[in-house]
C-alpha positions as CSV (number, residue, x, y, z in Angstrom):
1,M,141.7,139.0,-19.5
2,Y,140.4,135.6,-18.3
3,G,137.3,134.7,-16.4
4,S,138.0,132.7,-13.5
5,R,136.1,129.4,-13.5
6,G,136.1,127.5,-10.2
7,A,133.0,126.0,-9.1
8,G,134.0,126.0,-5.5
9,V,135.2,123.5,-2.9
10,R,132.4,121.2,-2.0
11,S,132.0,117.9,-0.6
12,S,131.5,115.3,-3.2
13,A,129.4,113.3,-1.1
14,M,127.1,116.5,-0.4
15,V,127.1,117.1,-4.2
16,L,126.1,113.4,-4.8
17,G,123.5,113.4,-2.2
18,A,122.1,116.4,-3.8
19,A,122.0,115.0,-7.2
20,L,120.3,111.8,-6.2
21,L,117.8,114.0,-4.2
22,I,117.7,115.9,-7.4
23,A,116.8,112.8,-9.6
24,G,113.8,112.1,-7.2
25,C,112.0,115.2,-7.2
26,S,113.0,116.7,-10.8
27,S,110.0,117.8,-13.0
28,G,109.7,116.8,-16.6
29,D,108.2,119.2,-18.7
30,G,107.7,122.3,-17.0
31,D,107.5,125.3,-18.8
32,G,110.0,127.7,-16.7
33,K,107.2,130.1,-16.2
34,N,105.8,129.2,-12.8
35,R,106.0,132.4,-10.9
36,G,105.2,133.6,-7.3
37,A,106.3,133.1,-3.8
38,G,106.6,129.5,-3.4
39,A,106.9,128.4,-7.0
40,K,109.1,125.5,-7.9
41,I,111.9,125.4,-10.0
42,T,111.0,123.7,-13.3
43,Q,112.4,122.9,-16.6
44,Q,112.4,125.0,-19.6
45,P,110.7,123.8,-22.8
46,K,112.8,121.4,-24.3
47,E,112.2,122.2,-28.0
48,T,114.0,125.8,-27.4
49,D,116.2,124.6,-24.3
50,P,116.8,120.8,-24.0
51,F,119.5,121.5,-21.0
52,W,118.8,120.2,-17.4
53,V,117.8,122.8,-15.0
54,N,119.1,122.2,-11.5
55,P,116.0,122.5,-9.3
56,D,118.3,122.5,-5.8
57,G,121.1,124.6,-7.0
58,N,122.8,127.7,-5.3
59,A,120.2,130.3,-6.8
60,A,117.3,128.0,-6.4
61,R,118.1,127.8,-2.4
62,Q,118.6,131.5,-2.6
63,V,115.3,131.8,-3.9
64,A,113.8,129.8,-1.1
65,A,115.6,131.9,1.5
66,Y,114.7,134.9,0.1
67,E,111.0,133.7,-0.1
68,K,111.1,132.4,3.6
69,A,112.2,135.8,4.8
70,G,109.8,137.6,3.2
71,K,111.7,139.3,0.5
72,D,109.6,138.4,-2.4
73,A,111.0,141.0,-4.9
74,D,114.7,139.9,-4.4
75,A,113.4,136.0,-4.6
76,E,111.8,136.8,-7.9
77,R,114.6,138.4,-9.2
78,I,117.2,135.4,-8.3
79,R,114.4,133.0,-9.8
80,R,115.8,134.5,-13.3
81,I,119.0,132.8,-12.4
82,A,117.5,129.8,-10.8
83,E,115.2,128.5,-13.7
84,Q,117.9,128.4,-16.3
85,P,120.0,125.6,-16.9
86,T,123.7,126.5,-15.8
87,G,126.9,124.3,-15.9
88,E,127.8,121.5,-13.4
89,W,131.4,121.9,-12.6
90,I,132.6,118.3,-12.0
91,G,134.8,118.4,-8.9
92,P,138.0,116.5,-8.5
93,E,137.3,114.0,-5.9
94,N,134.3,111.8,-7.2
95,P,133.8,112.3,-10.7
96,E,131.9,109.1,-11.7
97,Q,129.4,109.6,-8.6
98,E,128.9,113.5,-9.5
99,A,128.5,112.7,-13.3
100,R,126.2,109.9,-12.6
101,G,124.1,112.0,-10.4
102,Y,123.7,115.0,-12.6
103,T,123.0,112.7,-15.9
104,E,120.7,110.8,-13.8
105,A,118.6,113.7,-12.9
106,A,118.8,115.1,-16.2
107,D,117.7,112.0,-17.8
108,K,114.8,111.5,-15.4
109,A,113.5,115.2,-16.6
110,D,114.2,114.0,-20.3
111,R,116.8,116.6,-20.3
112,T,120.4,116.7,-21.4
113,A,123.3,117.3,-18.6
114,L,125.4,120.4,-19.2
115,L,128.6,119.7,-17.4
116,V,131.9,121.4,-17.2
117,L,135.4,119.6,-16.9
118,Y,137.8,121.7,-15.2
119,N,140.8,119.8,-13.8
120,I,143.6,119.8,-16.1
121,P,147.0,119.9,-14.2
122,H,148.7,123.3,-13.6
123,R,145.2,125.1,-14.2
124,D,144.8,128.7,-14.1
125,C,148.8,129.5,-13.8
126,G,148.6,129.8,-10.3
127,Q,145.5,132.5,-10.4
128,Y,142.4,132.4,-8.3
129,S,141.1,129.0,-9.9
130,Q,144.6,127.5,-9.4
131,G,144.9,123.8,-9.1
132,G,143.9,120.8,-11.2
133,A,144.9,117.0,-11.1
134,A,148.3,116.1,-9.7
135,D,149.5,114.7,-12.8
136,G,148.7,113.5,-16.5
137,N,148.0,109.8,-14.9
138,A,145.7,111.4,-12.4
139,Y,143.9,113.3,-15.1
140,R,143.4,110.4,-17.2
141,A,141.9,108.5,-14.5
142,W,139.5,111.6,-13.4
143,I,138.3,111.5,-17.2
144,D,137.6,107.9,-16.9
145,G,135.5,108.4,-14.0
146,V,133.6,110.9,-15.3
147,A,132.9,109.0,-18.8
148,A,131.9,105.8,-16.6
149,G,129.4,108.3,-14.5
150,I,127.9,109.5,-17.7
151,E,127.4,106.5,-19.6
152,D,124.7,106.3,-22.6
153,R,122.9,109.5,-20.9
154,S,122.7,112.5,-22.6
155,A,125.3,115.1,-21.7
156,T,127.1,118.0,-23.3
157,V,130.6,118.6,-22.3
158,I,132.5,121.9,-22.0
159,L,136.3,120.9,-21.9
160,E,138.9,122.6,-20.0
161,P,138.0,126.4,-19.9
162,D,141.5,128.3,-20.8
163,A,143.4,125.0,-21.3
164,V,144.3,125.8,-24.9
165,L,144.5,129.3,-24.6
166,H,146.8,129.3,-21.5
167,L,149.1,127.3,-23.7
168,V,149.0,130.1,-26.4
169,D,149.4,133.0,-24.2
170,G,152.7,131.8,-22.6
171,C,150.9,131.6,-19.1
172,T,151.4,127.9,-18.8
173,P,155.3,127.0,-19.0
174,D,156.6,125.1,-21.9
175,E,157.3,122.2,-20.2
176,F,153.7,121.0,-19.4
177,H,152.5,121.9,-23.1
178,E,153.3,118.4,-24.9
179,E,151.4,116.6,-22.1
180,R,148.4,119.0,-22.0
181,Y,147.7,118.3,-25.6
182,D,147.9,114.5,-25.0
183,L,145.6,115.0,-22.2
184,L,143.2,117.0,-23.9
185,K,143.1,115.0,-27.2
186,G,143.0,112.2,-25.0
187,A,139.9,113.3,-23.0
188,I,137.9,114.1,-26.3
189,G,138.5,110.6,-27.6
190,K,137.1,109.1,-24.1
191,L,134.0,111.3,-24.1
192,K,133.4,111.0,-27.8
193,S,133.4,107.2,-27.5
194,L,129.8,107.4,-25.5
195,K,126.6,107.3,-27.3
196,N,125.3,110.5,-26.5
197,T,127.7,112.9,-25.5
198,K,128.6,115.8,-27.2
199,V,132.2,117.8,-26.4
200,Y,133.2,121.3,-26.9
201,L,136.6,122.0,-26.5
202,D,137.2,125.6,-25.1
203,A,138.7,128.3,-27.4
204,G,139.0,131.5,-25.3
205,N,137.0,134.6,-26.0
206,A,136.6,137.7,-28.3
207,G,139.0,140.0,-26.3
208,W,142.4,137.8,-25.5
209,G,143.9,137.7,-29.0
210,H,143.0,136.8,-32.6
211,P,141.7,133.2,-34.1
212,D,145.3,132.8,-36.0
213,Q,147.1,132.5,-32.9
214,I,144.9,129.7,-31.5
215,F,143.5,127.4,-34.5
216,E,146.6,125.3,-34.7
217,P,146.8,124.5,-30.8
218,L,143.2,123.4,-31.1
219,K,143.8,121.2,-34.0
220,W,147.0,119.7,-32.0
221,A,144.4,119.2,-28.7
222,G,142.0,117.3,-30.9
223,I,139.4,119.5,-32.0
224,D,138.9,117.5,-35.2
225,Q,137.5,114.8,-32.9
226,A,135.1,117.1,-30.6
227,D,131.6,118.1,-31.6
228,G,132.8,121.7,-31.6
229,F,134.6,124.5,-29.4
230,S,133.0,126.9,-26.5
231,V,133.8,130.9,-26.5
232,N,133.6,133.5,-23.8
233,V,133.3,130.9,-20.8
234,S,132.8,132.8,-17.4
235,N,133.5,136.0,-19.3
236,F,131.5,139.2,-20.5
237,Y,132.2,139.7,-24.3
238,T,129.0,140.5,-26.1
239,T,127.0,137.6,-28.0
240,E,127.4,139.4,-31.4
241,D,131.6,140.0,-30.9
242,S,131.7,136.3,-29.5
243,I,130.0,135.1,-32.7
244,A,132.3,137.0,-34.8
245,Y,135.1,135.6,-33.3
246,G,133.6,131.8,-33.1
247,K,133.2,132.3,-36.9
248,Q,136.5,133.5,-37.8
249,L,137.9,130.4,-35.7
250,S,135.4,128.2,-37.3
251,A,136.5,128.9,-40.9
252,K,140.2,127.8,-39.7
253,V,139.2,124.5,-38.0
254,G,137.0,122.9,-40.5
255,G,134.0,124.5,-40.0
256,K,133.6,123.4,-36.4
257,H,130.4,124.5,-34.9
258,F,130.6,126.4,-31.4
259,V,128.5,127.5,-28.3
260,V,128.6,130.7,-26.5
261,D,128.6,131.3,-22.8
262,T,125.9,134.3,-22.4
263,S,125.4,134.0,-18.9
264,R,126.9,137.5,-17.7
265,N,127.6,139.5,-20.8
266,G,124.3,141.5,-21.0
267,N,126.1,144.6,-20.6
268,G,129.6,143.5,-22.3
269,P,133.0,143.6,-20.9
270,Y,133.9,146.0,-18.1
271,D,136.5,148.7,-19.2
272,G,137.4,150.2,-15.6
273,G,140.1,149.4,-13.3
274,A,143.3,147.2,-14.0
275,Q,143.3,145.4,-17.2
276,D,144.1,142.3,-15.6
277,E,141.3,142.1,-13.3
278,R,138.5,143.5,-15.4
279,W,137.2,139.8,-15.7
280,C,137.2,139.4,-12.0
281,N,133.9,140.4,-10.4
282,P,133.5,143.3,-12.4
283,P,130.7,145.6,-11.5
284,G,127.7,146.9,-13.8
285,R,127.4,143.5,-15.7
286,A,124.0,141.6,-16.3
287,L,122.6,138.5,-17.3
288,G,122.7,137.9,-21.3
289,E,120.5,135.6,-23.3
290,P,118.9,132.8,-21.6
291,P,120.4,129.4,-22.7
292,T,118.9,128.1,-26.0
293,T,119.5,126.0,-29.0
294,K,117.7,128.5,-31.4
295,T,120.4,130.7,-32.0
296,S,119.4,131.8,-35.6
297,D,122.9,130.8,-36.7
298,P,123.9,127.3,-38.2
299,L,127.3,127.7,-36.9
300,V,126.2,128.6,-33.1
301,D,124.8,125.5,-31.6
302,A,123.7,127.1,-28.2
303,Y,123.8,129.9,-25.9
304,L,124.9,128.4,-22.6
305,W,125.2,129.7,-19.2
306,V,128.5,127.9,-18.5
307,K,129.5,130.0,-15.6
308,R,126.9,130.1,-13.1
309,P,125.6,133.9,-12.7
310,G,126.2,134.7,-8.7
311,E,128.9,132.8,-8.2
312,S,132.4,134.8,-7.3
313,D,135.3,134.9,-9.8
314,G,137.7,134.9,-6.9
315,E,138.6,137.1,-4.1
316,C,138.7,140.4,-5.6
317,K,136.4,143.5,-5.3
318,G,134.8,141.9,-1.9
319,G,134.3,138.9,-3.4
320,P,134.6,135.5,-1.8
321,K,136.5,132.2,-3.0
322,A,136.1,131.6,-6.6
323,G,133.3,129.6,-7.4
324,Q,131.3,130.5,-4.1
325,W,127.7,131.7,-4.0
326,W,127.8,135.8,-3.9
327,S,123.9,136.8,-3.3
328,A,124.6,140.4,-3.5
329,Y,126.4,140.3,-6.8
330,A,123.8,137.8,-8.3
331,L,121.0,140.3,-7.3
332,K,122.9,143.1,-9.1
333,L,123.4,140.7,-12.3
334,A,119.3,139.9,-12.3
335,K,118.4,143.6,-11.9
336,A,120.5,144.5,-15.0
337,G,119.7,141.4,-17.0
338,K,117.8,141.3,-20.2
């Protein structure tokens, strides 16, 4: 029912070092079509895809490893992932350094950083991506760190996948609801005080329920202050169904715009196995539409790859921990992609 969100447990110092390295080597106006063995990972055309491509992400490293091993066909398949901008999930320990590293690298490449904030207390209801900040004060301090790292640089933020949804579906205990609404509203206010930051509050997906169930909670969480909402994060519902869901919801929250995670929805949702784990590393899925702001729909601000294709949903179906790179799954996604 839900998509597992975790970005993996990584050393913040390593992430910072990588981000600073990226800032020094990231290319500017590449066309994203540089093919062949040894080809560098470049940026997509800014007019259609203004978001930053991380030239040193897991997929890019896998491309290099396959090329070194002489597996050129596999390298080209994974390049389909590596050359697209994907969400950078900010870790819990050094939010300011990470946010600064990613936004500086994006700024150097004349692009916008796509950041995912996933650290709300009592996150994921004890499932594969459980965790989050220790308490409300810790979360507020973490958001302050993210904001300090972004400063006036261009950033688009996906705020707390599933946080509102889990208030609605009964997954998050009642005693945490009031605080969560307050934390989300505060986070939106803090991030929107920045000069060039857009914020999309997560609003679930096309398969969990009906917009009537979530529109008021979104209002309580501060959607009126945000630029809009996100749908289908880390999930597999088709773009068509996701847009239909988003439009119904938009009509109930003042016509807010929205973004759709198309990272792995090329073949739609998986309908086999247990209902409660159809979202967890389902077989037979495919990459969806590449990220772009040219969606041909005035309410849809962008198709985004919020979930990084090739990273596990959790320890199910033979996968590693949530957020860890899984090359075999990545290859299957790329082979089946559009």
